[in-house]
C-alpha positions as a Markdown table, in Angstrom:
| # | Residue | x | y | z |
|---|---|---|---|---|
| 1 | Unk | -33.8 | -3.9 | -6.0 |
| 2 | Unk | -31.5 | -2.2 | -3.5 |
| 3 | Unk | -28.3 | -2.8 | -5.5 |
| 4 | Unk | -27.2 | -0.6 | -8.4 |
| 5 | Unk | -24.0 | -1.2 | -10.4 |
| 6 | Unk | -22.5 | 1.8 | -12.1 |
| 7 | Unk | -20.5 | 0.3 | -15.0 |
| 8 | Unk | -19.5 | 0.1 | -18.6 |
| 9 | Unk | -19.9 | -3.3 | -20.3 |
| 10 | Unk | -16.5 | -3.0 | -22.1 |
| 11 | Unk | -14.5 | -2.3 | -18.9 |
| 12 | Unk | -12.6 | -5.4 | -17.7 |
| 13 | Unk | -13.0 | -4.5 | -14.0 |
| 14 | Unk | -16.7 | -4.0 | -14.6 |
| 15 | Unk | -16.8 | -7.5 | -16.2 |
| 16 | Unk | -15.1 | -8.8 | -13.1 |
| 17 | Unk | -17.9 | -7.5 | -10.8 |
| 18 | Unk | -20.6 | -8.6 | -13.3 |
| 19 | Unk | -19.2 | -12.2 | -13.2 |
| 20 | Unk | -19.6 | -12.2 | -9.4 |
| 21 | Unk | -23.2 | -10.9 | -9.6 |
| 22 | Unk | -24.2 | -13.3 | -12.4 |
| 23 | Unk | -22.6 | -16.3 | -10.6 |
| 24 | Unk | -25.1 | -16.0 | -7.8 |
| 25 | Unk | -28.0 | -14.5 | -9.7 |
| 26 | Unk | -27.8 | -11.5 | -7.4 |
| 27 | Unk | -30.6 | -9.0 | -8.3 |
| 28 | Unk | -29.3 | -5.6 | -9.2 |
| 29 | Unk | -30.0 | -2.6 | -11.4 |
| 30 | Unk | -27.3 | -2.0 | -14.1 |
| 31 | Unk | -26.6 | 1.7 | -14.5 |
| 32 | Unk | -24.6 | 2.3 | -17.7 |
| 33 | Unk | -22.1 | 5.1 | -17.4 |
| 34 | Unk | -20.6 | 6.9 | -20.5 |
| 35 | Unk | -17.7 | 8.9 | -19.2 |
| 36 | Unk | -17.5 | 10.6 | -22.6 |
| 37 | Unk | -20.9 | 12.2 | -21.9 |
| 38 | Unk | -20.5 | 15.3 | -19.8 |
| 39 | Unk | -23.8 | 15.0 | -18.0 |
| 40 | Unk | -23.4 | 11.3 | -17.3 |
| 41 | Unk | -19.8 | 11.9 | -16.0 |
| 42 | Unk | -20.9 | 14.7 | -13.7 |
| 43 | Unk | -23.7 | 12.6 | -12.3 |
| 44 | Unk | -21.4 | 9.7 | -11.7 |
| 45 | Unk | -18.8 | 11.9 | -9.9 |
| 46 | Unk | -21.5 | 12.8 | -7.4 |
| 47 | Unk | -21.5 | 9.2 | -6.4 |
| 48 | Unk | -17.8 | 8.5 | -6.7 |
| 49 | Unk | -15.7 | 11.7 | -7.4 |
| 50 | Unk | -12.7 | 9.6 | -8.6 |
| 51 | Unk | -15.0 | 8.6 | -11.5 |
| 52 | Unk | -13.7 | 5.1 | -12.0 |
| 53 | Unk | -16.0 | 2.1 | -12.3 |
| 54 | Unk | -17.4 | -0.2 | -11.2 |
| 55 | Unk | -19.2 | 1.2 | -8.2 |
| 56 | Unk | -21.9 | -0.6 | -6.3 |
| 57 | Unk | -24.6 | 1.3 | -4.5 |
| 58 | Unk | -26.6 | -0.5 | -1.9 |
| 59 | Unk | -29.6 | 1.7 | -1.0 |
| 60 | Unk | -30.8 | -0.7 | 1.6 |
| 61 | Unk | -27.6 | -0.3 | 3.7 |
| 62 | Unk | -26.8 | 3.2 | 2.4 |
| 63 | Unk | -23.4 | 2.0 | 1.2 |
| 64 | Unk | -21.4 | 3.1 | -1.8 |
| 65 | Unk | -18.8 | 0.4 | -2.6 |
| 66 | Unk | -16.1 | 1.1 | -5.2 |
| 67 | Unk | -13.4 | -1.2 | -6.6 |
| 68 | Unk | -14.1 | -4.6 | -8.1 |
| 69 | Unk | -12.4 | -6.8 | -5.5 |
| 70 | Unk | -14.1 | -4.9 | -2.6 |
| 71 | Unk | -17.5 | -5.2 | -4.4 |
| 72 | Unk | -17.1 | -9.0 | -4.6 |
| 73 | Unk | -16.1 | -9.1 | -0.9 |
| 74 | Unk | -19.1 | -7.0 | -0.1 |
| 75 | Unk | -21.4 | -9.3 | -2.1 |
| 76 | Unk | -19.9 | -12.4 | -0.4 |
| 77 | Unk | -20.6 | -10.9 | 3.0 |
| 78 | Unk | -24.1 | -9.4 | 2.5 |
| 79 | Unk | -25.5 | -11.2 | -0.5 |
| 80 | Unk | -24.0 | -14.7 | -0.5 |
| 81 | Unk | -25.2 | -17.3 | -3.0 |
| 82 | Unk | -24.6 | -20.8 | -4.3 |
| 83 | Unk | -21.1 | -19.9 | -5.5 |
| 84 | Unk | -18.9 | -19.1 | -2.5 |
| 85 | Unk | -16.5 | -16.7 | -4.1 |
| 86 | Unk | -14.5 | -16.1 | -0.9 |
| 87 | Unk | -13.8 | -19.4 | 1.0 |
| 88 | Unk | -14.7 | -19.6 | 4.6 |
| 89 | Unk | -11.3 | -21.1 | 5.5 |
| 90 | Unk | -9.0 | -18.2 | 6.3 |
| 91 | Unk | -6.0 | -19.8 | 4.6 |
| 92 | Unk | -7.9 | -20.5 | 1.4 |
| 93 | Unk | -9.4 | -17.1 | 1.5 |
| 94 | Unk | -5.9 | -15.6 | 1.7 |
| 95 | Unk | -4.8 | -17.6 | -1.3 |
| 96 | Unk | -7.9 | -16.4 | -3.3 |
| 97 | Unk | -7.1 | -12.8 | -2.4 |
| 98 | Unk | -3.5 | -13.3 | -3.5 |
| 99 | Unk | -4.5 | -14.6 | -6.9 |
| 100 | Unk | -7.1 | -11.9 | -7.3 |
| 101 | Unk | -4.4 | -9.3 | -6.7 |
| 102 | Unk | -2.0 | -11.1 | -9.0 |
| 103 | Unk | -4.5 | -11.0 | -11.9 |
| 104 | Unk | -5.3 | -7.3 | -11.3 |
| 105 | Unk | -1.7 | -6.1 | -10.8 |
| 106 | Unk | 0.2 | -8.3 | -13.2 |
| 107 | Unk | -2.3 | -9.1 | -16.0 |
| 108 | Unk | -5.0 | -6.4 | -15.9 |
| 109 | Unk | -2.6 | -3.6 | -15.5 |
| 110 | Unk | -0.2 | -4.6 | -18.3 |
| 111 | Unk | -2.8 | -5.6 | -20.8 |
| 112 | Unk | -4.6 | -2.3 | -20.0 |
| 113 | Unk | -1.4 | -0.4 | -20.8 |
| 114 | Unk | -1.1 | -2.1 | -24.2 |
| 115 | Unk | -4.7 | -1.7 | -25.2 |
| 116 | Unk | -5.3 | 1.9 | -24.0 |
| 117 | Unk | -2.2 | 3.0 | -25.9 |
| 118 | Unk | -4.0 | 2.1 | -29.1 |
| 119 | Unk | -6.6 | 4.8 | -28.1 |
| 120 | Unk | -4.0 | 7.6 | -27.9 |
| 121 | Unk | -3.9 | 10.3 | -30.5 |
| 122 | Unk | -1.4 | 9.8 | -33.3 |
| 123 | Unk | 2.1 | 10.7 | -32.3 |
| 124 | Unk | 1.3 | 10.3 | -28.6 |
| 125 | Unk | 1.9 | 6.6 | -28.3 |
| 126 | Unk | 4.2 | 5.1 | -25.6 |
| 127 | Unk | 6.0 | 2.4 | -27.6 |
| 128 | Unk | 8.6 | 1.7 | -25.0 |
| 129 | Unk | 6.0 | 1.5 | -22.2 |
| 130 | Unk | 3.9 | -0.9 | -24.2 |
| 131 | Unk | 6.9 | -3.2 | -24.9 |
| 132 | Unk | 7.7 | -3.2 | -21.2 |
| 133 | Unk | 4.1 | -4.1 | -20.4 |
| 134 | Unk | 4.1 | -6.9 | -23.0 |
| 135 | Unk | 7.2 | -8.4 | -21.4 |
| 136 | Unk | 5.8 | -8.2 | -17.9 |
| 137 | Unk | 2.5 | -9.7 | -19.2 |
| 138 | Unk | 4.4 | -12.6 | -20.8 |
| 139 | Unk | 6.1 | -13.3 | -17.5 |
| 140 | Unk | 2.8 | -13.3 | -15.7 |
| 141 | Unk | 1.1 | -15.6 | -18.2 |
| 142 | Unk | 4.0 | -18.0 | -17.9 |
| 143 | Unk | 3.5 | -18.2 | -14.2 |
| 144 | Unk | -0.3 | -18.7 | -14.7 |
| 145 | Unk | 0.5 | -21.4 | -17.2 |
| 146 | Unk | 2.4 | -23.3 | -14.7 |
| 147 | Unk | 0.0 | -22.7 | -11.8 |
| 148 | Unk | -3.2 | -23.7 | -13.7 |
| 149 | Unk | -1.8 | -27.0 | -15.0 |
| 150 | Unk | -4.0 | -29.9 | -13.9 |
| 151 | Unk | -6.6 | -27.6 | -12.5 |
| 152 | Unk | -10.1 | -26.5 | -13.6 |
| 153 | Unk | -10.1 | -23.2 | -11.8 |
| 154 | Unk | -7.4 | -21.2 | -10.0 |
| 155 | Unk | -8.2 | -22.9 | -6.7 |
| 156 | Unk | -8.9 | -26.3 | -8.2 |
| 157 | Unk | -12.5 | -27.4 | -8.5 |
| 158 | Unk | -14.0 | -24.3 | -6.8 |
| 159 | Unk | -14.8 | -21.1 | -8.8 |
| 160 | Unk | -13.8 | -18.1 | -6.8 |
| 161 | Unk | -13.1 | -14.4 | -6.8 |
| 162 | Unk | -9.7 | -15.2 | -8.4 |
| 163 | Unk | -11.5 | -16.6 | -11.5 |
| 164 | Unk | -13.7 | -13.5 | -11.6 |
| 165 | Unk | -10.5 | -11.4 | -11.9 |
| 166 | Unk | -8.9 | -13.8 | -14.3 |
| 167 | Unk | -11.7 | -14.0 | -16.9 |
| 168 | Unk | -11.7 | -10.4 | -18.3 |
| 169 | Unk | -8.0 | -9.9 | -17.6 |
| 170 | Unk | -7.0 | -12.9 | -19.8 |
| 171 | Unk | -9.7 | -12.3 | -22.4 |
| 172 | Unk | -8.2 | -8.9 | -23.1 |
| 173 | Unk | -4.6 | -10.1 | -22.6 |
| 174 | Unk | -5.2 | -12.6 | -25.4 |
| 175 | Unk | -5.7 | -9.6 | -27.7 |
| 176 | Unk | -2.3 | -8.3 | -26.7 |
| 177 | Unk | -0.4 | -11.6 | -26.4 |
| 178 | Unk | -2.1 | -14.5 | -28.1 |
| 179 | Unk | -2.1 | -17.1 | -25.4 |
| 180 | Unk | -2.2 | -20.2 | -27.5 |
| 181 | Unk | 1.2 | -19.5 | -29.0 |
| 182 | Unk | 3.2 | -20.0 | -25.8 |
| 183 | Unk | 0.8 | -20.5 | -22.9 |
| 184 | Unk | -1.4 | -23.4 | -23.8 |
| 185 | Unk | -2.6 | -24.1 | -20.3 |
| 186 | Unk | -3.6 | -20.5 | -19.8 |
| 187 | Unk | -5.3 | -20.5 | -23.2 |
| 188 | Unk | -7.3 | -23.6 | -22.2 |
| 189 | Unk | -8.2 | -22.0 | -18.9 |
| 190 | Unk | -9.5 | -18.9 | -20.8 |
| 191 | Unk | -11.6 | -21.2 | -22.9 |
| 192 | Unk | -13.2 | -22.7 | -19.8 |
| 193 | Unk | -13.8 | -19.2 | -18.4 |
| 194 | Unk | -15.5 | -18.1 | -21.6 |
| 195 | Unk | -17.8 | -21.1 | -21.4 |
| 196 | Unk | -18.8 | -20.3 | -17.8 |
| 197 | Unk | -22.3 | -18.9 | -18.0 |
| 198 | Unk | -21.6 | -15.9 | -15.8 |
| 199 | Unk | -18.7 | -14.7 | -18.0 |
| 200 | Unk | -20.3 | -15.7 | -21.2 |
| 201 | Unk | -23.2 | -13.4 | -20.3 |
| 202 | Unk | -20.8 | -10.5 | -19.5 |
| 203 | Unk | -19.1 | -11.0 | -22.9 |
| 204 | Unk | -22.3 | -11.1 | -24.7 |
| 205 | Unk | -23.3 | -7.8 | -23.2 |
| 206 | Unk | -20.0 | -6.3 | -24.2 |
| 207 | Unk | -20.1 | -7.5 | -27.8 |
| 208 | Unk | -21.7 | -4.4 | -29.3 |
| 209 | Unk | -18.8 | -2.3 | -28.0 |
| 210 | Unk | -15.8 | -4.5 | -29.1 |
| 211 | Unk | -15.6 | -2.6 | -32.4 |
| 212 | Unk | -14.4 | 0.4 | -30.3 |
| 213 | Unk | -11.2 | -1.4 | -29.5 |
| 214 | Unk | -8.5 | -0.5 | -32.2 |
| 215 | Unk | -6.6 | -3.5 | -33.6 |
């Protein structure tokens, strides 16, 4: 196998890349990275000095591809499969990229702020920042709730990169802001995502690590 994914199962952005790989049964070697391990972290930094995952390494093309969206774009270009994650039509592709950015910037980022704050040492929490993040997350979820109404996936019937981004972002957002309380369409959409075999597989692999997330 020429593809290696450097990742951690608990990472939402890694889940996003995994969903894309699993959607098309793309052969790859998973390389678990524990940034808390000094040796593992040092080895990973040789590949990507910024030390943020996921990172895809394509030995056949001698390419190192960081960032989840770029990884999915790369897979769509060089390793396409039955699920066309990036539409061929330029206008539809632009819309998919917009929604992908929306989930990353307005859901991923804010839920990440709230969840990672739980990992801070006692007395070092950013209560004000977390409240701001929750407010922004609620706004984003309300927009998603309106946009997903009457649709199966973000773009309608087709599962795309936008859904790869939405799946882990909403899964973790639901821990911060229970979706069923005020965003029923979004909650139903998350339910469909969790039943999608590609995301269900990523969640199953992450299960042993969920206990690490403070309540």
